C-alpha distance (Angstrom), angle and dihedral (degrees) to the residues before:
residue distance angle dihedral
M1 . . .
K2 3.79 . .
G3 3.78 128.1 .
I4 3.80 136.0 -135.8
I5 3.80 125.5 -163.6
L6 3.78 117.0 -163.1
A7 3.79 106.6 -147.7
G8 3.78 101.0 160.3
G9 3.78 135.0 95.2
R10 3.77 130.8 96.7
A11 3.82 97.9 -95.0
T12 3.80 90.9 -147.7
R13 3.82 91.1 168.4
L14 3.80 87.5 68.2
Y15 3.81 98.1 50.9
P16 3.01 130.0 166.8
M17 3.84 89.4 26.9
T18 3.79 92.9 59.0
L19 3.79 100.0 40.2
S20 3.81 90.3 104.1
I21 3.80 105.5 13.5
S22 3.79 137.9 52.6
K23 3.79 116.4 -99.8
Q24 3.80 89.6 -130.9
I25 3.82 90.7 62.6
L26 3.80 92.9 57.2
P27 3.80 113.2 107.7
I28 3.76 124.4 -100.1
Y29 3.80 95.4 -161.3
D30 3.83 103.6 -59.9
K31 3.80 106.0 -2.1
P32 3.82 140.8 42.3
M33 3.78 115.3 -80.4
I34 3.81 92.7 -117.9
Y35 3.81 90.8 64.3
Y36 3.81 89.0 73.5
P37 3.84 99.4 59.0
I38 3.80 89.2 40.6
S39 3.80 88.7 55.7
I40 3.82 90.8 52.0
L41 3.79 91.3 55.9
M42 3.81 90.1 46.4
L43 3.81 91.2 52.3
A44 3.82 86.4 53.7
N45 3.84 88.2 54.4
I46 3.80 92.5 -112.5
R47 3.80 112.4 148.1
D48 3.82 105.1 166.4
I49 3.79 106.3 75.5
L50 3.80 131.6 176.3
I51 3.80 116.8 -156.4
V52 3.80 114.4 -157.5
S53 3.79 118.2 -163.5
T54 3.79 143.3 145.0
P55 3.82 126.1 -73.9
L56 3.82 87.9 -109.8
H57 3.80 96.0 52.2
I58 3.81 108.3 29.4
N59 3.81 93.7 92.9
I60 3.81 90.9 53.7
F61 3.80 89.0 62.9
K62 3.79 92.2 44.9
N63 3.81 90.0 53.2
L64 3.80 92.1 46.2
L65 3.79 100.0 44.8
G66 3.79 107.2 19.0
N67 3.77 116.6 -170.8
G68 3.81 92.0 -31.0
E69 3.80 97.0 -108.7
A70 3.82 93.4 128.8
F71 3.81 88.7 59.4
G72 3.80 98.8 37.9
L73 3.80 89.0 -108.6
N74 3.80 138.2 122.9
F75 3.80 111.7 -133.8
T76 3.80 124.4 -163.5
Y77 3.80 122.0 -175.6
K78 3.79 130.6 -151.5
V79 3.79 134.0 173.5
Q80 3.79 126.1 -123.4
N81 3.79 102.8 -159.1
E82 3.78 94.3 -159.4
P83 3.82 135.1 1.6
K84 3.80 108.2 -88.6
G85 3.80 101.2 160.9
L86 3.79 135.3 -80.8
A87 3.80 95.3 -77.0
D88 3.80 88.5 62.9
A89 3.81 86.6 76.1
F90 3.80 90.2 76.8
L91 3.79 92.6 51.7
I92 3.79 92.2 47.8
G93 3.79 90.8 44.6
E94 3.80 99.2 42.4
D95 3.81 94.9 112.7
F96 3.79 91.5 42.7
I97 3.81 93.3 51.1
G98 3.79 93.2 46.7
K99 3.80 109.0 164.1
E100 3.80 95.2 -24.7
N101 3.78 130.5 105.8
V102 3.79 115.4 -109.3
A103 3.80 144.0 -144.7
L104 3.80 119.4 -151.4
I105 3.80 121.2 -160.5
L106 3.77 128.5 174.3
G107 3.78 116.0 -120.7
D108 3.81 93.5 -125.8
N109 3.81 97.7 52.3
I110 3.80 119.5 110.7
I111 3.81 119.5 -172.9
Y112 3.78 126.0 179.0
G113 3.81 131.7 177.6
S114 3.79 138.1 133.4
N115 3.83 95.7 -118.8
L116 3.79 96.1 39.6
R117 3.81 96.4 113.1
N118 3.81 92.8 56.6
I119 3.79 93.2 45.5
L120 3.80 91.9 50.7
N121 3.79 94.5 46.5
N122 3.80 92.5 48.4
A123 3.81 89.7 50.3
V124 3.81 92.6 49.6
N125 3.81 91.0 48.3
K126 3.80 90.5 50.9
I127 3.81 91.7 54.1
E128 3.80 91.8 45.8
K129 3.81 92.0 51.6
E130 3.80 104.9 31.0
K131 3.83 103.2 22.2
G132 3.79 119.8 -148.6
A133 3.81 125.4 100.1
I134 3.80 138.1 -68.6
I135 3.79 127.7 -156.2
F136 3.81 127.9 -173.9
S137 3.80 126.3 -134.4
Y138 3.80 136.6 -159.9
H139 3.81 132.1 -177.5
V140 3.82 112.8 -108.4
K141 3.80 136.1 -179.0
N142 3.80 94.1 -137.1
P143 3.82 106.7 46.2
K144 3.82 91.7 162.6
D145 3.80 88.2 74.6
Y146 3.81 96.0 57.8
G147 3.76 146.4 47.7
I148 3.81 105.5 -88.0
V149 3.79 133.1 -149.9
E150 3.80 121.5 -154.9
L151 3.80 115.8 -153.2
E152 3.78 137.6 -162.1
D153 3.82 114.5 -143.3
N154 3.83 88.7 -7.3
E155 3.80 89.8 -73.3
N156 3.81 119.5 57.0
I157 3.78 116.0 71.4
I158 3.80 113.8 -124.5
S159 3.79 101.2 174.2
L160 3.79 147.2 -14.9
Q161 3.81 126.5 -137.9
E162 3.79 130.8 -171.0
K163 3.84 111.9 -140.5
P164 3.81 92.2 -35.9
I165 3.80 125.3 -158.2
N166 3.81 88.3 -142.4
P167 3.82 107.7 30.6
K168 3.79 116.6 -152.0
S169 3.80 91.3 -152.1
S170 3.79 142.6 4.3
L171 3.81 93.2 -119.1
A172 3.78 110.2 115.9
V173 3.79 119.6 -157.6
I174 3.78 100.9 -128.1
G175 3.79 124.2 -145.3
L176 3.80 98.7 -90.0
Y177 3.80 120.9 94.6
L178 3.82 134.8 170.0
Y179 3.80 121.2 -157.4
D180 3.76 141.6 174.5
N181 3.79 118.7 -124.1
D182 3.80 92.6 -87.8
V183 3.81 88.0 79.0
I184 3.80 89.9 85.9
K185 3.80 91.8 56.8
I186 3.80 91.4 43.9
A187 3.81 93.9 48.3
K188 3.80 89.5 55.0
T189 3.81 89.8 60.6
V190 3.81 95.1 51.7
K191 3.82 115.2 109.8
P192 3.81 122.6 -150.0
S193 3.78 113.8 -90.9
K194 3.80 126.1 -130.7
R195 3.79 86.1 -83.2
G196 3.80 88.3 57.7
E197 3.80 92.7 -113.7
L198 3.79 136.2 122.4
E199 3.80 96.3 -118.9
I200 3.79 121.8 -145.5
T201 3.82 86.4 -145.6
S202 3.82 87.8 65.6
V203 3.81 90.0 55.2
N204 3.79 91.2 48.2
Q205 3.80 90.6 47.8
K206 3.82 90.1 56.0
Y207 3.81 89.7 54.4
L208 3.81 90.2 46.2
D209 3.80 91.1 52.0
L210 3.81 87.7 53.0
K211 3.82 90.0 48.6
K212 3.79 89.1 -120.3
L213 3.81 99.8 114.9
S214 3.81 124.4 99.0
V215 3.79 133.3 173.0
I216 3.78 134.4 -140.3
G217 3.77 113.3 -156.2
L218 3.79 118.8 -146.8
N219 3.80 109.1 -147.1
D220 3.79 133.0 -159.5
D221 3.81 90.9 -69.2
F222 3.80 86.5 75.3
A223 3.76 134.8 64.7
W224 3.80 121.4 -147.1
F225 3.79 126.1 -175.2
D226 3.78 127.8 -173.0
A227 3.80 96.0 -157.2
G228 3.78 95.9 -160.8
S229 3.79 98.6 115.1
C230 3.79 135.5 51.6
N231 3.80 91.8 -112.0
N232 3.79 93.1 50.5
I233 3.81 92.2 47.8
C234 3.80 90.0 52.4
E235 3.80 92.2 46.3
A236 3.81 92.2 48.8
S237 3.81 91.7 47.9
S238 3.80 91.5 50.0
F239 3.80 90.5 49.0
V240 3.81 93.5 50.0
K241 3.80 91.4 45.6
S242 3.79 90.5 51.7
I243 3.81 93.3 51.6
I244 3.81 93.5 46.1
T245 3.80 97.9 44.9
R246 3.81 95.8 43.1
S247 3.79 99.1 42.4
N248 3.82 102.8 23.6
F249 3.80 84.7 -131.5
Q250 3.80 121.2 129.3
I251 3.80 125.4 -132.2
A252 3.82 118.4 -144.9
C253 3.80 94.7 2.4
L254 3.78 97.3 163.9
E255 3.80 96.4 -168.0
E256 3.81 91.5 52.2
I257 3.81 93.4 49.4
A258 3.81 90.7 47.5
F259 3.81 91.6 50.7
L260 3.82 92.7 47.4
N261 3.81 89.5 49.0
G262 3.79 90.4 52.2
W263 3.80 92.1 -118.0
I264 3.82 96.2 122.9
D265 3.79 131.9 31.5
K266 3.79 131.4 -136.6
N267 3.80 92.9 -90.3
I268 3.80 93.1 58.2
L269 3.81 90.3 44.5
K270 3.82 90.6 50.7
S271 3.81 89.7 52.1
S272 3.80 90.4 54.4
I273 3.79 91.1 47.4
K274 3.80 91.1 52.6
K275 3.81 90.7 52.4
L276 3.80 93.1 46.9
E277 3.81 101.2 33.4
S278 3.83 95.5 113.0
A279 3.84 90.4 60.7
E280 3.80 128.8 71.1
Y281 3.82 87.0 -120.8
G282 3.80 88.5 61.9
N283 3.80 91.8 45.1
Y284 3.80 88.8 53.9
L285 3.79 90.6 54.6
K286 3.81 90.0 47.2
R287 3.82 91.1 53.4
Y288 3.78 90.3 44.6
L289 3.80 92.9 52.4
């Protein structure tokens, strides 16, 4: 399975912070925001990752992440000239995806939970074996602001809604999606919504109509942040800081995940430590090694 991270958009809700920089470069406590979705794909054992961003910001990500060698990854970069909706990722990434299945994660999504690796790997294995699509849900207080999934018996999907005026549930569809290769064909059939965007909800609805869509609910053992507002960025940073300072355990430490996965050796890890040794992040890696 391959992975796509959408790191584009104008992030107007974060002005003036994002007038000259990508939202996904902003810090969530001690590391760039984009480290967090990258770490989710790494936990799912996905190594080939496409990063989609704007013409203005794409080189920032190239300078930050390079070709991915330091993390045992293979990064590809493509430009989205203007925001056209989440489903546009599959049209931009068609050549990158090829004949593989694909995971899509939004560049401002932060997910944390102790059993996350197992959940992700089981979901990937299900797509590889059974095909179809998997979405993830999380209870929210403001369902009008999100895509919503309505369930029967907490399992079977009844309906999907995109930012509804009258939500049928409080289960938000978070920005992590797994699809079989048919998603490219399906995305090509999606028509722009009233907002003028190719909605990911339309893609998910196609899979639901085909009875090929399932949902994994993340319960209270997990934390999910949609870091698209100043308040959410502050809340996510406070959460990450709390975990790190209380447990001395890093969140979204890409070098650590790569080393645990066997994707990099001690020499590559030592090179990263040398580059980062003046920061606490580097000191953590030094203690870890």
